[in-house]
LUMVEX-477152 format. One record per residue (C-alpha): y negated, z, x negated. Coordinates in steps of 0.25 Angstrom, whole numbers, plus 2048, in hexadecimal, padded with zeros to 3 digits. Last residue first. Example, Ala and Ser with C-alpha at 12.3 -4.5 7.8 and 13.67 -1.06 7.14 Angstrom:
<rs>
80481D7C9;81281F7CF;
</rs>
This chain:
<rs>
7DD7DF71A;7D17E5722;7C87E6716;7CD7DA710;7C87D171E;7BB7D871D;7B97D670D;7BB7C8711;7AF7C471B;7B47C372A;7AC7B6731;7BB7AF731;7C17BA73A;7B57BB742;7B47AD745;7C37AD747;7C17B9752;7B57B2758;7BE7A4758;7CA7AB760;7C17B076A;7B97A476D;7C779E76F;7CD7A8779;7BF7A6781;7C1798782;7CF798786;7CA7A3793;7BF799797;7CB78F797;7D379979F;7C779C7A9;7C478E7A9;7D378B7AC;7D27977B9;7C378E7BD;7CA77F7BE;7D67827C4;7CF78C7CD;7C67817D2;7D37767D8;7D977E7E4;7CD7837EA;7C77737EA;7D57717EF;7D277B7FB;7C47737FD;7CA7677FD;7C976680D;7BB767811;7B475980C;7C174F811;7C675681C;7BB75D821;7B274F820;7B374B82F;7B075A834;7A175682F;799755822;792761820;79676A82D;7A576882C;7A576881D;7A077581C;7A977A828;7B5775821;7B277A813;7B2788818;7BE785821;7C4782814;7C078F80D;7C4798817;7D479581A;7D578D810;7D1792804;7D57A180B;7E379A80B;7E47987FD;7DD78E7F4;7DB7977E7;7EB7987E7;7EE78A7E3;7E37897D9;7E57957D4;7F278D7D0;7EE7837C9;7E378E7C0;7EE7987BC;7F778C7B8;7EC7867AE;7E77947AA;7F67967A6;7F678979E;7ED78C795;7DE786796;7DB779791;7E476F796;7E37747A4;7D47737A4;7D47637A6;7DF7657B1;7D576E7B9;7CA7657B4;7D17597BA;7D47617C6;7C67627CA;7C27547C6;7CC74F7D0;7C975A7DA;7BB7597DB;7B674B7DC;7C47487E5;7C07527EE;7B67467F5;7A87487F7;7A174D804;7947547FF;792761806;7A3761807;7A47617F8;79A76A7F4;7A27737FF;7AD7707F5;7A77727E9;7A37807ED;7B17837F2;7B67807E4;7AB7877DC;7AF7947E3;7BF7917E3;7BC7917D2;7B479C7D2;7BC7A57D8;7C77A07D2;7C37A17C5;7BD7B07C8;7CA7B47CF;7D37B07C2;7CB7B87B8;7CC7C47C1;7DA7C27C2;7DB7C17B3;7E27B77AA;7E97BD79F;7ED7C97A7;7FA7C67A4;7FA7B97A8;8067BA7B2;7FF7C77B8;7EF7C27B8;7F57B67BD;7FD7BC7C8;7F37C57CC;7EA7B97CC;7F27B07D5;7F67BB7DE;7E57BF7E2;7E47AF7E4;7EF7B07EE;7E67B77F9;7DA7AE7F8;7D07B97FB;7C97B97ED;7C97AA7EC;7C17AA7F9;7B67B07F3;7B37A57E9;7B579A7F3;7AB7A17FD;7A17A37F1;7A47947EC;7A078E7FA;795796800;78D7917F3;7917837F8;78C787806;77F78D802;77D77F7F9;780777808;77778280E;77978581E;77F77C827;78A77C81A;78B78B81D;78E78A82B;79B78182B;7A178781E;7A0796825;7A4791830;7B078C82B;7B2799824;7B37A182E;7BC798837;7C679A82B;7C37A9827;7C97B0833;7D57A9839;7DB7A182D;7D77AD822;7DA7B782B;7E87B1830;7EB7AD820;7E97BA81A;7F27C2826;7FD7B7825;7FD7B8815;7FB7C7815;8067CA821;8117C0818;80B7C4809;80F7D480C;81D7D1816;8217C8808;81C7D57FE;8247DD807;8307D3805;82F7D27F6;82E7E27F5;83B7E37FF;8427D67F5;83E7DF7E7;8447EB7ED;8507E57F2;8537DF7E5;84F7D17E2;85E7C97E0;8557BD7DB;8627B07DA;8687AF7E9;8627B87F3;8557B97EC;8537AA7EB;8577A97FA;84B7B47FE;8417AD7F7;8427A17FC;8417A880A;8367B1805;82F7A2801;83179B80E;82E7A7816;8207A9811;81C799816;82479D822;81E7AA826;8107A6821;81079B82B;8167A3837;80B7AF834;8007A5833;8037A1842;8047B0845;7F87B583F;7F17A8843;7F37AC853;7EE7BA851;7E27B8849;7DB7AE853;7E27B6861;7DA7C385B;7CE7BA858;7CD7B5867;7BE7B0865;7C67A585C;7BD7A0850;7BA79284F;7C0789842;7C677D84A;7CC77583F;7C476983A;7CC75D83F;7D2754833;7D6745832;7DC73E826;7DC72F826;7E8728828;7F172081D;7F772C816;80072880A;7F672D7FF;7F473A808;80373C808;80373C7F8;7F67467F8;7FA74F7FF;8077517FA;8007507EB;7F675C7F1;8027647F5;8087617E9;7FE7667DF;7FC7757E4;80C7787E1;8077757D0;7FB77F7D2;8037897D8;80F7877CD;8047897C3;8057967BC;81279E7B8;8137947AD;8087977A5;80E7A77A6;81C79F7A0;81679A794;8207A278C;82A799794;82C7977A2;83A7967A9;83C7A67AC;82D7AC7AF;82A79D7B3;83179D7BE;82B7AB7C3;81E7AA7BF;81E79C7C9;8267A27D4;8197AB7D3;8107A17D6;81879A7E0;8177A87E8;80A7AB7E7;80579D7EA;81079A7F6;80B7A5800;7FC7A37FD;7FA7957FE;7FE7897F5;7FF780800;7F0780801;7EA77E7F4;7F37707F3;7EF76B800;7E176B7FD;7E07617F3;7E87577FD;7E075B809;7D3757800;7D874B7FE;7DD74880B;7CF741811;7D1737804;7DD73080C;7D3722809;7DF71C7FF;7D671C7F3;7D472C7F8;7E372F7F6;7E57277EB;7D972F7E4;7E173D7E7;7EE7367E3;7E97347D6;7E47427D4;7F07497DA;7F87417CF;7EE7457C4;7EF7527C9;7FF7517C9;7FE74E7B9;7F37587B5;7FA7617BC;8087617B5;7FD7617A6;7F776E7AB;8057757AE;80B7727A1;81A7717A0;82477C79E;82F7767A2;8357817AC;8257857AE;8227777B1;82F7747B9;82C77F7C3;81E7797C6;82276D7C9;82E7717D3;8217797DA;81A76C7D9;8267657E1;8267717EC;81676F7EC;8177627F0;8227637FA;81D76C801;80F764801;819758806;820761810;813765817;80C757817;81975181C;81975B827;80975982B;80B74A82C;800743826;7F473B82C;7EE745836;7F6750831;7EF751826;7E876182A;7F3764832;7FD764825;7F176C81D;7F2778828;803777826;800778817;7F7784819;80478D81E;80D78A812;81C787818;81E77C812;81877E807;82178B803;82D782808;8297767FD;82677F7F3;8337887F4;83C77C7F5;8367777E8;8377837E1;8467857E5;84A7767E1;8427797D4;8487887D0;8567817D6;8577747CC;85377D7C1;85C7887C1;85B7917B7;85D79C7C3;8537A47BB;84879B7C0;84B79D7CF;84A7AB7CD;83E7AC7C4;8367A37CE;83D7AA7DA;8387B77D5;82B7B57D2;8287AF7DD;82C7BA7E7;8257C57DE;8197BD7E1;81A7BC7EF;8207CB7F4;8187D57EE;80C7D07E7;80A7C57F0;80E7CF7FD;8007D87F7;7F97CD7F5;7FC7C8803;7F97D6809;7EB7D7804;7E77C9805;7EC7C9813;7E37D6816;7D87D1811;7D87C3819;7DC7CB826;7CF7D4825;7C77C7822;7CF7C082E;7CB7CC837;7BD7CA833;7BC7BD834;7C17BC841;7B87C8845;7AC7C083F;7B07B3846;7B17B9852;7A47BF853;79E7B184F;7987AD842;78B7A8843;7877A5834;77B7A182F;7727AC834;7797B482A;7837C082D;78E7B882E;78D7B481F;78E7C181C;79C7C4823;7A07B781C;79D7BA80F;7A47C8810;7B07C1814;7B07BA808;7AC7C57FE;7B57CF806;7C47C7804;7C77CC7F5;7C27DA7F7;7CA7DC803;7D67D67FC;7D57DE7F0;7D57E97FA;7E17E4801;7E97E37F3;7E67F07F1;7EA7F57FE;7F77EF7FC;7FA7F57EE;7F78037F5;801801800;
</rs>
C-alpha cells in the first residue's frame, strides 16, 4: 500500500500541470466551458491520476517480469525457430487486440477493408519483432537496420505522393505510434531485456533497447503499402466531441466498452505467458501470485486511465484547439509547445521506460535527463505540428529531414542511446497524445483550414511526437560524448604541463 500510495502521488504530480492549465484557461474570457464540461474534465483528471498510479504499479509487478521471464525462458530453449515463431505470433496477437488500432481502421475504412488493415499492421509488428530478435541473436547494428528500413519507408512515402494518395501519408506514420500502446510497450521492452541477457554478448545492455523502435516500423510500412495499392480518395468525418449532459452515463458506457477492449489485449499476453510457464518457465506459486496481482493492477489502471482520457480530455482538447485558433496564432503555437511538454509527464508508459533505462544502464542514463529530453522533443513536435496546420503544408517536409537527422546522429552516438531514443519515440506517442493532443490539433485545423483539411493537416501530429525524441535523446548522448572528450583533453593537458620535478617527487 505504501508503494501504491507513492505511485499515485507521483502520478498526481505528473498530471497536475496540464490539469491546472485547463482550469486557469477556463477562468479567462476566451473560454466558456459549460458545467458539464468542467465536471467531465474533473472526473477524467481524477481517473487519469488513479489510472497512471495503478498502471505503473502493475507494470512493476507484472508486465516487466512477464516480458523478462518469457524472453529469457524462450532464449534458454536454444531453439531459434521456436523463439522466432513465438515472437511473431505474440506480435501479431497483441497488435490485433490493440484498442487504438480499431480506431485507426475505422478512420480509413473508406478506401480499404478494416480487417485487412488490422491484420496487415499486426503482420508488420510480428515480422519486425522477429527482425528485432535476429538483431540480438546475430549482434547486428540497430542504426544500420533502421537506415535500411527507413530508406524503404521514404521511397514508399514518395510513391504514395506520386500516386495521389498523399492524404494517407499522415495516417501511415501515425500508425507507428498508435500500435505501440501502453500494454505492448512495457512487455516488449522487458522481452528485449530477457532475450539479450541470455543471447546477447558483452553489449547486452545496448541490445536491450530497439525492439519498440523496430516494431513501430512495421505498421508504417503496412499502411504505406496498402495506400500505394488503393485507388480511392480517403475521406474523413470529424468526430462529435460534444460533452454529454449525462456525465454518469457517458463514463459508464465508455468504462464498459474499454473494459472489454483492454481485457482482450491484456488477455493475449497473459495467455501466452501461462502457456510458456506450463511448458518451460515453471515459476513458483509465490511468483505467479505476485504477477497475478500485478495483472489486476495493470488492468484496472489502464481501464480507468483510458476512460478518463477518452471521456474527460478529448472534448476539452478539441475545444481548446478550436478556441485558441481564433485568438492568436503565435499564442496557439506557444500553447502547443507547453501542452506537449506537460503531456509527456502524464503518459503512463514514459515512467516505465525511464525507470527501465536507468536500471538497465546502471544509472548511466538518468531518469531526469531522459524526462527533460522527452519534454523538449514532444514540446517542439507539437509546436511544429501547429505551424504545419497554420500554413497547410505536407508532413513530408518534416518527416524526411527529421529522420535523416536522427539516422545521421546514430552514426556518432553510442548504440545504447540510439536504441533508447528510437524506443522513446514509440513510448511518447501514447494514449495521452491520441486522446488529448490529436483532438487539440483537430480543433485547430477545423477552425483554421476547415473540416476537409483534418486528415491532411491535423493527422501526423502523432508521427511528429514519435519522431522528435529520436533527435533530442541522441543529442543528449552526443553531448555526453563531447563532455567526456573535453575531460580527457583537460586531464591530458594537466599531465603534459606538469614539470619533471613534480613527476620525480610523485614517484
